[in-house]
MARBA-3410 file (N, C-alpha, C, O; in Angstrom, 1 decimal):
195
148.5,216.6,-73.3,148.3,215.7,-72.2,149.4,214.7,-72.2,149.7,214.1,-73.2 ~ 150.2,214.5,-71.0,151.3,213.6,-71.0,150.7,212.1,-71.2,149.7,211.8,-70.7 ~ 151.6,211.3,-71.8,151.2,209.9,-72.0,151.7,209.1,-70.9,152.8,209.4,-70.4 ~ 151.0,208.0,-70.5,151.5,207.1,-69.5,152.1,205.9,-70.1,151.6,205.3,-71.0 ~ 153.4,205.7,-69.7,154.1,204.5,-70.2,153.5,203.3,-69.7,153.5,203.1,-68.4
153.0,202.4,-70.5,152.3,201.2,-70.1,153.2,200.3,-69.3,152.8,199.7,-68.3 ~ 154.5,200.2,-69.7,155.4,199.4,-69.0,155.6,199.9,-67.5,155.6,199.1,-66.6 ~ 155.7,201.2,-67.3,155.9,201.7,-66.0,154.6,201.5,-65.2,154.7,201.2,-64.0 ~ 153.5,201.7,-65.8,152.2,201.5,-65.1,152.0,200.0,-64.7,151.6,199.7,-63.6 ~ 152.4,199.1,-65.6,152.3,197.7,-65.2,153.3,197.3,-64.1,152.9,196.6,-63.2
154.5,197.8,-64.2,155.5,197.6,-63.1,155.0,198.1,-61.8,155.1,197.5,-60.7 ~ 154.4,199.3,-61.8,153.9,199.9,-60.6,152.7,199.1,-60.0,152.7,198.8,-58.8 ~ 151.8,198.6,-60.9,150.7,197.8,-60.5,151.1,196.5,-59.9,150.6,196.1,-58.8 ~ 152.1,195.8,-60.6,152.6,194.6,-60.1,153.3,194.7,-58.8,153.2,193.9,-57.9 ~ 154.1,195.7,-58.7,154.9,195.9,-57.4,154.0,196.2,-56.3,154.2,195.8,-55.2
153.0,197.1,-56.5,152.0,197.4,-55.5,151.3,196.1,-55.0,151.1,195.9,-53.8 ~ 150.9,195.3,-56.0,150.2,194.1,-55.7,151.0,193.1,-54.9,150.6,192.5,-53.9 ~ 152.3,193.0,-55.3,153.3,192.2,-54.5,153.4,192.6,-53.1,153.5,191.8,-52.2 ~ 153.5,194.0,-52.9,153.6,194.5,-51.5,152.4,194.2,-50.7,152.5,193.8,-49.6 ~ 151.2,194.4,-51.3,149.9,194.2,-50.6,149.8,192.7,-50.2,149.4,192.3,-49.1
150.1,191.8,-51.2,150.1,190.4,-50.9,151.0,190.0,-49.8,150.7,189.1,-48.9 ~ 152.2,190.6,-49.8,153.2,190.3,-48.7,152.7,190.7,-47.4,152.9,189.9,-46.4 ~ 152.1,191.9,-47.3,151.6,192.3,-46.0,150.4,191.5,-45.6,150.3,191.1,-44.4 ~ 149.5,191.1,-46.5,148.4,190.2,-46.2,148.9,188.9,-45.7,148.3,188.3,-44.7 ~ 149.9,188.3,-46.3,150.4,187.0,-45.9,151.0,187.1,-44.5,150.9,186.2,-43.7
151.7,188.2,-44.2,152.3,188.5,-42.9,151.2,188.5,-41.9,151.3,187.9,-40.8 ~ 150.1,189.2,-42.1,148.9,189.3,-41.2,148.4,187.9,-40.9,148.1,187.5,-39.8 ~ 148.3,187.0,-42.0,147.8,185.7,-41.8,148.7,184.9,-40.9,148.3,184.1,-40.0 ~ 150.0,185.0,-41.2,151.0,184.2,-40.4,151.0,184.7,-39.0,151.0,183.9,-38.1 ~ 150.9,186.0,-38.7,150.9,186.5,-37.3,149.6,186.0,-36.6,149.7,185.7,-35.4
148.5,186.1,-37.3,147.3,185.6,-36.7,147.3,184.1,-36.4,146.9,183.7,-35.3 ~ 147.9,183.3,-37.3,148.0,181.9,-37.0,149.0,181.6,-35.9,149.0,180.6,-35.2 ~ 149.9,182.6,-35.6,150.9,182.4,-34.5,150.3,182.9,-33.2,150.9,182.9,-32.1 ~ 149.0,183.4,-33.2,148.4,183.8,-32.0,148.4,185.3,-31.6,148.0,185.7,-30.6 ~ 149.0,186.1,-32.6,149.0,187.5,-32.3,147.6,188.1,-32.3,146.7,187.6,-33.1
147.3,189.0,-31.5,146.0,189.7,-31.4,145.9,190.7,-32.5,147.0,191.3,-33.0 ~ 144.7,191.0,-33.0,144.6,192.0,-34.0,144.7,193.4,-33.5,145.3,194.3,-34.2 ~ 144.3,193.7,-32.2,144.4,195.0,-31.6,144.7,194.8,-30.2,144.7,193.7,-29.6 ~ 144.9,195.9,-29.5,145.3,195.9,-28.1,144.4,195.0,-27.2,143.2,195.1,-27.3 ~ 145.0,194.1,-26.4,144.2,193.2,-25.6,143.4,194.0,-24.5,142.4,193.5,-24.1
143.9,195.2,-24.2,143.2,196.0,-23.2,141.9,196.7,-23.8,141.1,197.2,-23.0 ~ 141.7,196.6,-25.1,140.5,197.2,-25.7,140.6,198.7,-25.9,139.6,199.3,-26.3 ~ 141.8,199.3,-25.6,141.9,200.7,-25.8,141.9,201.1,-27.3,142.6,200.4,-28.0 ~ 141.1,202.0,-27.6,141.0,202.4,-29.1,141.9,203.5,-29.6,141.8,203.9,-30.7 ~ 142.8,203.9,-28.7,143.7,205.0,-29.1,144.5,204.6,-30.3,145.0,203.4,-30.4
144.8,205.5,-31.2,145.6,205.3,-32.4,147.1,205.4,-32.1,147.9,204.5,-32.5 ~ 147.4,206.3,-31.2,148.8,206.6,-30.8,149.0,206.4,-29.3,148.1,206.8,-28.5 ~ 150.0,205.7,-29.0,150.4,205.5,-27.6,151.8,206.0,-27.3,152.7,205.7,-28.0 ~ 151.9,206.9,-26.3,153.1,207.6,-26.0,154.0,206.8,-25.0,154.8,207.4,-24.3 ~ 153.8,205.5,-25.0,154.6,204.7,-24.0,155.6,203.8,-24.7,155.4,203.3,-25.8
156.8,203.7,-24.0,157.8,202.9,-24.6,158.2,201.7,-23.7,158.6,200.6,-24.1 ~ 158.1,201.9,-22.4,158.5,200.9,-21.4,157.4,200.5,-20.5,156.5,201.3,-20.1 ~ 157.4,199.2,-20.2,156.5,198.6,-19.2,155.1,199.0,-19.4,154.4,199.4,-18.4 ~ 154.6,199.0,-20.6,153.2,199.4,-20.8,152.6,198.2,-21.7,153.2,197.8,-22.6 ~ 151.4,197.8,-21.3,150.7,196.8,-22.0,150.2,197.3,-23.3,149.6,196.6,-24.1
150.3,198.6,-23.5,149.9,199.3,-24.8,150.9,199.4,-25.8,150.6,199.7,-27.0 ~ 152.2,199.4,-25.4,153.3,199.5,-26.4,153.2,198.4,-27.4,153.1,197.2,-27.1 ~ 153.3,198.8,-28.7,153.3,197.8,-29.8,151.9,197.2,-30.0,151.8,196.1,-30.6 ~ 150.9,197.8,-29.5,149.6,197.2,-29.6,148.6,198.1,-30.4,147.6,197.7,-30.8 ~ 149.0,199.4,-30.7,148.2,200.3,-31.4,148.9,200.6,-32.7,150.0,200.1,-33.0
148.3,201.5,-33.5,148.9,201.8,-34.8,150.2,202.5,-34.7,151.1,202.2,-35.5 ~ 150.3,203.4,-33.8,151.5,204.3,-33.7,152.0,204.3,-32.3,151.2,204.3,-31.4 ~ 153.3,204.2,-32.1,153.9,204.3,-30.8,155.4,204.8,-31.1,155.7,205.0,-32.3 ~ 156.2,205.1,-30.1,157.5,205.6,-30.3,158.3,204.7,-31.3,159.2,205.2,-32.0 ~ 158.1,203.4,-31.3,158.9,202.5,-32.1,158.5,202.6,-33.6,159.2,202.0,-34.4
157.4,203.2,-33.9,157.1,203.4,-35.3,158.2,204.1,-36.0,158.5,203.9,-37.2 ~ 158.9,205.1,-35.3,160.0,205.8,-35.9,161.2,204.9,-36.2,161.9,205.1,-37.1 ~ 161.4,203.8,-35.3,162.5,202.9,-35.7,162.2,202.1,-36.9,163.1,201.8,-37.7 ~ 160.9,201.9,-37.2,160.6,201.2,-38.4,160.7,202.1,-39.6,161.0,201.6,-40.7 ~ 160.5,203.4,-39.4,160.8,204.3,-40.5,162.2,204.3,-40.9,162.6,204.4,-42.0
163.1,204.2,-39.8,164.5,204.1,-40.1,164.9,202.7,-40.7,165.9,202.7,-41.4 ~ 164.1,201.7,-40.5,164.4,200.4,-41.2,164.3,200.7,-42.7,165.2,200.3,-43.5 ~ 163.3,201.5,-43.1,163.1,201.8,-44.5,164.3,202.6,-45.1,164.7,202.4,-46.2 ~ 164.8,203.6,-44.3,165.9,204.4,-44.7,167.1,203.4,-44.9,167.8,203.5,-45.9 ~ 167.4,202.6,-43.9,168.5,201.7,-44.0,168.4,200.7,-45.2,169.3,200.4,-45.9
167.2,200.2,-45.4,166.9,199.3,-46.5,167.1,200.0,-47.9,167.5,199.4,-48.8 ~ 166.7,201.3,-47.9,167.0,202.0,-49.2,168.5,202.0,-49.5,168.8,201.9,-50.6 ~ 169.3,202.3,-48.5,170.7,202.3,-48.7,171.2,200.9,-49.1,172.0,200.8,-50.1 ~ 170.9,199.9,-48.3,171.4,198.5,-48.6,170.9,198.0,-49.9,171.8,197.5,-50.7 ~ 169.6,198.1,-50.2,169.1,197.6,-51.5,169.7,198.5,-52.7,169.9,197.9,-53.8
169.9,199.8,-52.5,170.4,200.6,-53.5,171.9,200.2,-53.8,172.3,200.3,-55.0 ~ 172.6,199.8,-52.8,174.0,199.3,-53.0,174.1,198.0,-53.7,174.8,197.8,-54.6 ~ 173.2,197.0,-53.2,173.3,195.7,-53.7,172.5,195.4,-55.0,172.8,194.5,-55.8 ~ 171.5,196.2,-55.2,170.6,196.1,-56.4,170.4,197.4,-57.2,169.3,197.8,-57.4 ~ 171.5,198.0,-57.6,171.4,199.3,-58.2,170.7,199.4,-59.5,170.2,200.4,-59.9
170.6,198.2,-60.2,170.0,198.2,-61.5,168.5,197.8,-61.4,167.8,197.8,-62.4 ~ 168.1,197.4,-60.2,166.7,197.0,-60.1,165.8,198.3,-59.9,166.2,199.2,-59.2 ~ 164.7,198.4,-60.6,163.8,199.5,-60.5,163.4,199.8,-59.1,163.3,198.9,-58.3 ~ 163.3,201.1,-58.8,163.0,201.5,-57.4,161.7,200.9,-56.8,161.7,200.5,-55.7 ~ 160.7,200.7,-57.7,159.5,200.1,-57.1,159.7,198.6,-56.7,159.0,198.1,-55.8
160.6,197.9,-57.4,160.9,196.5,-57.0,161.9,196.5,-55.8,161.8,195.5,-55.0 ~ 162.7,197.5,-55.7,163.5,197.6,-54.4,162.6,197.9,-53.2,162.8,197.4,-52.1 ~ 161.5,198.7,-53.5,160.5,198.9,-52.4,159.8,197.6,-52.0,159.6,197.3,-50.9 ~ 159.5,196.8,-53.0,158.9,195.5,-52.7,159.8,194.7,-51.9,159.4,194.0,-50.9 ~ 161.1,194.6,-52.3,162.1,193.9,-51.5,162.1,194.4,-50.0,162.2,193.6,-49.1
162.1,195.7,-49.9,162.1,196.3,-48.5,160.9,195.9,-47.7,161.0,195.5,-46.6 ~ 159.7,195.9,-48.4,158.5,195.5,-47.7,158.6,194.0,-47.3,158.2,193.7,-46.2 ~ 159.1,193.2,-48.2,159.2,191.7,-47.9,160.1,191.5,-46.7,159.9,190.7,-45.9 ~ 161.3,192.2,-46.8,162.2,192.1,-45.7,161.6,192.6,-44.3,161.8,191.9,-43.3 ~ 160.9,193.6,-44.4,160.2,194.1,-43.2,159.1,193.2,-42.7,159.0,193.0,-41.5
158.4,192.6,-43.6,157.4,191.5,-43.3,158.1,190.4,-42.5,157.6,189.9,-41.5 ~ 159.3,190.0,-43.1,160.0,188.9,-42.4,160.5,189.3,-41.0,160.4,188.5,-40.1 ~ 160.9,190.6,-40.9,161.3,191.0,-39.5,160.1,191.0,-38.6,160.2,190.6,-37.4 ~ 158.9,191.4,-39.0,157.8,191.4,-38.2,157.4,190.0,-37.7,157.0,189.8,-36.6 ~ 157.6,189.1,-38.6,157.3,187.7,-38.2,158.3,187.2,-37.2,158.0,186.6,-36.2
159.6,187.5,-37.4,160.7,187.1,-36.5,160.6,187.9,-35.2,160.7,187.3,-34.1 ~ 160.3,189.2,-35.3,160.2,190.0,-34.1,159.1,189.5,-33.1,159.2,189.6,-31.9 ~ 158.1,188.8,-33.7,157.0,188.3,-32.9,157.1,186.8,-32.5,156.1,186.2,-32.1 ~ 158.3,186.3,-32.8,158.5,184.9,-32.4,158.9,184.9,-30.9,159.3,185.9,-30.3 ~ 158.7,183.8,-30.2,159.0,183.6,-28.8,160.4,183.9,-28.5,160.7,184.5,-27.5
161.3,183.6,-29.4,162.8,183.8,-29.2,163.1,185.3,-29.1,163.7,185.7,-28.1 ~ 162.6,186.1,-30.0,162.9,187.5,-30.0,162.1,188.2,-28.8,162.7,189.1,-28.2 ~ 160.9,187.8,-28.6,160.1,188.4,-27.5,160.9,188.2,-26.2,161.0,189.1,-25.3 ~ 161.4,187.0,-26.0,162.2,186.7,-24.7,163.5,187.4,-24.7,163.9,187.8,-23.6 ~ 164.1,187.7,-25.9,165.3,188.5,-25.9,165.0,189.9,-25.4,165.8,190.5,-24.7
163.9,190.5,-25.9,163.5,191.8,-25.5,163.3,191.8,-24.0,163.8,192.8,-23.3 ~ 162.5,190.9,-23.5,162.2,190.9,-22.1,163.5,190.7,-21.2,163.6,191.4,-20.2 ~ 164.4,189.9,-21.6,165.6,189.6,-20.8,166.7,190.7,-20.9,167.4,191.0,-20.0 ~ 166.8,191.4,-22.1,167.9,192.2,-22.3,167.6,193.7,-22.5,168.5,194.5,-22.6 ~ 166.3,194.1,-22.4,166.0,195.5,-22.5,165.1,195.8,-21.3,164.8,195.0,-20.4
164.6,197.1,-21.2,163.8,197.5,-20.2,162.3,197.1,-20.4,161.4,197.5,-19.7 ~ 162.1,196.3,-21.5,160.7,195.9,-21.9,160.3,194.6,-21.2,160.2,193.6,-21.8 ~ 160.2,194.7,-19.9,160.0,193.4,-19.1,158.6,192.8,-19.4,158.5,191.5,-19.4 ~ 157.6,193.6,-19.8,156.3,193.0,-20.0,155.9,193.0,-21.5,154.8,192.9,-21.8 ~ 156.9,193.1,-22.4,156.7,193.0,-23.8,156.1,191.6,-24.2,156.7,190.6,-23.8
155.1,191.6,-24.9,154.5,190.3,-25.3,154.2,190.2,-26.8,153.4,189.5,-27.3 ~ 154.9,191.1,-27.6,154.8,191.1,-29.0,153.9,192.2,-29.5,153.2,192.9,-28.7 ~ 153.8,192.3,-30.8,153.0,193.3,-31.5,151.6,192.8,-31.8,151.4,191.6,-32.0 ~ 150.7,193.7,-31.8,149.4,193.4,-32.4,149.6,193.3,-33.9,150.6,193.9,-34.4 ~ 148.7,192.7,-34.6,148.7,192.6,-36.1,148.6,194.0,-36.6,149.3,194.4,-37.6
147.7,194.9,-36.1,147.6,196.2,-36.6,148.9,197.0,-36.4,149.3,197.8,-37.3 ~ 149.6,196.8,-35.3,150.9,197.5,-35.1,151.9,197.0,-36.1,152.7,197.8,-36.6 ~ 151.9,195.7,-36.4,152.9,195.1,-37.3,152.6,195.7,-38.7,153.6,196.1,-39.4 ~ 151.4,195.8,-39.1,151.1,196.3,-40.4,151.5,197.8,-40.5,152.0,198.3,-41.5 ~ 151.3,198.5,-39.4,151.7,199.9,-39.3,153.2,200.0,-39.4,153.7,201.0,-40.1
153.9,199.1,-38.8,155.4,199.2,-38.8,155.9,198.9,-40.2,156.8,199.5,-40.7 ~ 155.2,198.0,-40.9,155.6,197.7,-42.3,155.4,199.0,-43.2,156.2,199.3,-44.0 ~ 154.2,199.6,-42.9,153.9,200.9,-43.7,154.9,202.0,-43.4,155.4,202.7,-44.2 ~ 155.4,202.0,-42.1,156.4,203.0,-41.7,157.7,202.7,-42.4,158.4,203.7,-42.8 ~ 158.1,201.5,-42.5,159.3,201.1,-43.3,159.2,201.5,-44.7,160.1,202.1,-45.2
158.1,201.3,-45.3,157.9,201.7,-46.7,158.0,203.2,-46.9,158.5,203.7,-47.8 ~ 157.3,203.9,-45.9,157.4,205.4,-45.9,158.9,205.8,-45.8,159.3,206.8,-46.5 ~ 159.6,205.2,-44.9,161.0,205.6,-44.7,161.8,205.3,-46.0,162.7,206.1,-46.3 ~ 161.5,204.2,-46.6,162.2,203.9,-47.9,161.9,205.0,-48.9,162.8,205.5,-49.6 ~ 160.7,205.4,-49.1,160.3,206.4,-50.1,160.8,207.8,-49.7,161.3,208.5,-50.6
160.8,208.1,-48.4,161.3,209.4,-48.0,162.8,209.5,-48.3,163.3,210.4,-48.8 ~ 163.6,208.4,-48.0,165.0,208.3,-48.2,165.3,208.4,-49.7,166.3,209.0,-50.1 ~ 164.5,207.7,-50.5,164.7,207.8,-51.9,164.6,209.2,-52.4,165.4,209.6,-53.3 ~ 163.6,209.9,-51.9,163.4,211.3,-52.3,164.5,212.2,-51.8,164.9,213.1,-52.6 ~ 164.9,212.0,-50.6,166.0,212.8,-50.0,167.4,212.6,-50.6,168.2,213.5,-50.6
167.6,211.3,-50.9,169.0,211.0,-51.4,169.8,210.6,-50.1,169.4,210.7,-49.0 ~ 171.0,210.1,-50.4,171.8,209.5,-49.3,172.2,210.5,-48.2,172.1,210.2,-47.0 ~ 172.7,211.7,-48.6,173.2,212.7,-47.7,172.1,213.1,-46.7,172.3,213.1,-45.5 ~ 171.0,213.5,-47.3,169.9,214.1,-46.5,169.2,213.0,-45.7,168.7,213.2,-44.6 ~ 169.1,211.8,-46.2,168.5,210.7,-45.5,169.4,210.2,-44.3,168.9,209.8,-43.3
170.7,210.4,-44.5,171.6,210.1,-43.3,171.4,211.2,-42.2,171.3,210.8,-41.0 ~ 171.2,212.4,-42.6,170.8,213.4,-41.6,169.5,213.1,-40.9,169.4,213.2,-39.7 ~ 168.5,212.7,-41.7,167.2,212.3,-41.1,167.4,211.1,-40.1,166.9,211.1,-39.0 ~ 168.2,210.1,-40.5,168.5,209.0,-39.6,169.1,209.5,-38.3,168.6,209.0,-37.2 ~ 170.1,210.3,-38.4,170.7,210.8,-37.1,169.8,211.6,-36.3,169.7,211.4,-35.1
169.0,212.5,-36.9,168.0,213.3,-36.1,167.0,212.4,-35.4,166.7,212.7,-34.3 ~ 166.5,211.4,-36.1,165.5,210.5,-35.6,166.1,209.7,-34.4,165.4,209.5,-33.4 ~ 167.3,209.2,-34.6,168.0,208.5,-33.6,168.1,209.3,-32.3,167.8,208.9,-31.2 ~ 168.6,210.6,-32.5,168.8,211.5,-31.3,167.5,211.8,-30.7,167.4,211.8,-29.4 ~ 166.4,212.1,-31.5,165.1,212.4,-30.9,164.6,211.2,-30.1,164.1,211.4,-29.0
164.7,210.0,-30.6,164.3,208.8,-29.8,165.1,208.6,-28.5,164.5,208.3,-27.5 ~ 166.4,208.8,-28.6,167.2,208.7,-27.4,166.8,209.7,-26.3,166.7,209.3,-25.1 ~ 166.5,210.9,-26.7,166.1,211.9,-25.8,164.6,211.7,-25.3,164.3,212.0,-24.1 ~ 163.8,211.2,-26.1,162.4,211.0,-25.8,162.1,209.7,-25.0,161.5,209.8,-24.0 ~ 162.6,208.6,-25.5,162.3,207.3,-24.8,163.5,206.5,-24.4,163.3,205.3,-24.0
164.7,207.1,-24.4,165.9,206.4,-24.1,166.1,205.1,-24.9,166.6,204.1,-24.3 ~ 165.7,205.1,-26.1,165.9,204.0,-27.0,166.0,204.5,-28.4,165.7,205.7,-28.7 ~ 166.4,203.7,-29.3,166.5,204.0,-30.7,166.8,202.8,-31.5,166.9,201.7,-30.9 ~ 166.8,202.9,-32.8,167.0,201.7,-33.6,168.4,201.1,-33.3,168.5,199.9,-33.1 ~ 169.4,201.9,-33.3,170.8,201.4,-33.0,170.9,200.8,-31.6,171.6,199.8,-31.5
170.3,201.4,-30.6,170.4,200.9,-29.3,169.6,199.6,-29.2,170.0,198.6,-28.6 ~ 168.5,199.5,-29.9,167.6,198.3,-30.0,168.5,197.2,-30.6,168.4,196.1,-30.0 ~ 169.2,197.4,-31.7,170.0,196.4,-32.3,171.1,195.9,-31.3,171.3,194.7,-31.1 ~ 171.8,196.9,-30.7,172.8,196.6,-29.7,172.3,195.7,-28.6,172.9,194.7,-28.3 ~ 171.1,196.0,-28.1,170.6,195.3,-26.9,170.1,193.9,-27.3,170.0,193.0,-26.5
169.7,193.7,-28.6,169.3,192.4,-29.0,170.6,191.5,-29.3,170.5,190.3,-29.0 ~ 171.6,192.1,-29.8,172.8,191.3,-30.2,173.9,191.2,-29.1,174.5,190.2,-29.0 ~ 174.1,192.3,-28.4,175.1,192.3,-27.4,174.6,193.2,-26.2,175.1,194.3,-26.1 ~ 173.7,192.6,-25.4,173.1,193.5,-24.3,174.2,193.9,-23.3,175.1,193.2,-22.9 ~ 174.0,195.2,-22.9,174.9,195.8,-21.9,174.0,196.2,-20.7,173.0,196.9,-20.9
174.4,195.7,-19.5,173.6,196.1,-18.3,173.6,197.6,-18.1,172.6,198.1,-17.6 ~ 174.7,198.3,-18.4,174.7,199.7,-18.2,173.7,200.4,-19.0,173.1,201.4,-18.6 ~ 173.5,200.0,-20.3,172.5,200.6,-21.1,171.1,200.3,-20.6,170.2,201.2,-20.6 ~ 170.9,199.1,-20.2,169.6,198.7,-19.6,169.3,199.6,-18.4,168.1,200.0,-18.2 ~ 170.2,199.8,-17.5,170.0,200.6,-16.3,169.7,202.1,-16.7,168.8,202.7,-16.2
170.4,202.6,-17.7,170.2,203.9,-18.2,168.8,204.0,-18.8,168.1,205.0,-18.5 ~ 168.3,203.0,-19.5,167.0,203.0,-20.1,165.9,203.0,-19.0,164.9,203.6,-19.2 ~ 166.2,202.4,-17.9,165.3,202.4,-16.8,165.3,203.7,-15.9,164.6,203.8,-15.0 ~ 166.2,204.5,-16.3,166.3,205.8,-15.6,167.3,205.8,-14.5,167.3,206.8,-13.7 ~ 168.1,204.8,-14.3,169.0,204.7,-13.2,170.4,205.2,-13.6,171.3,205.2,-12.7
END
């Protein structure tokens, strides 16, 4: 029977605990900022197939933007692997979770919500539910772990395929989302609206 290395088990336990505490703290912060726990409409669906002008987008556990958060994890695996190559993978995962928690808090600030409303086709976006934010963090962690398993070359292919899939499906993607937040283009906004 194989033996379990106590040091590895302890690191895994501590890193898992750090991730859970980070997510819990994020939920508390989002709740104190007035975020709802679940869809205001009371719809109990787990998945919502809407990306634009829907009061259900970012309110349920899964929506098209869950895939962009998966790509956050892929990107963070690359970035943290480059800048922290000697840090154990489980602690790089904790760093990715903490960074994603920070993004969820920032993403649900009035400043970012207004940027989405003004610069994208998401005119009625009013932020994420707490359940959606937690799901997005989990998607980021999953993307990090998938990319770790695939390695750089195959995770790059995954990134490209998911980006193209989202562009064809909902006329949006992680890279378009970043572009529209930082340097909005009216032509992209019109294309997203189907014009």
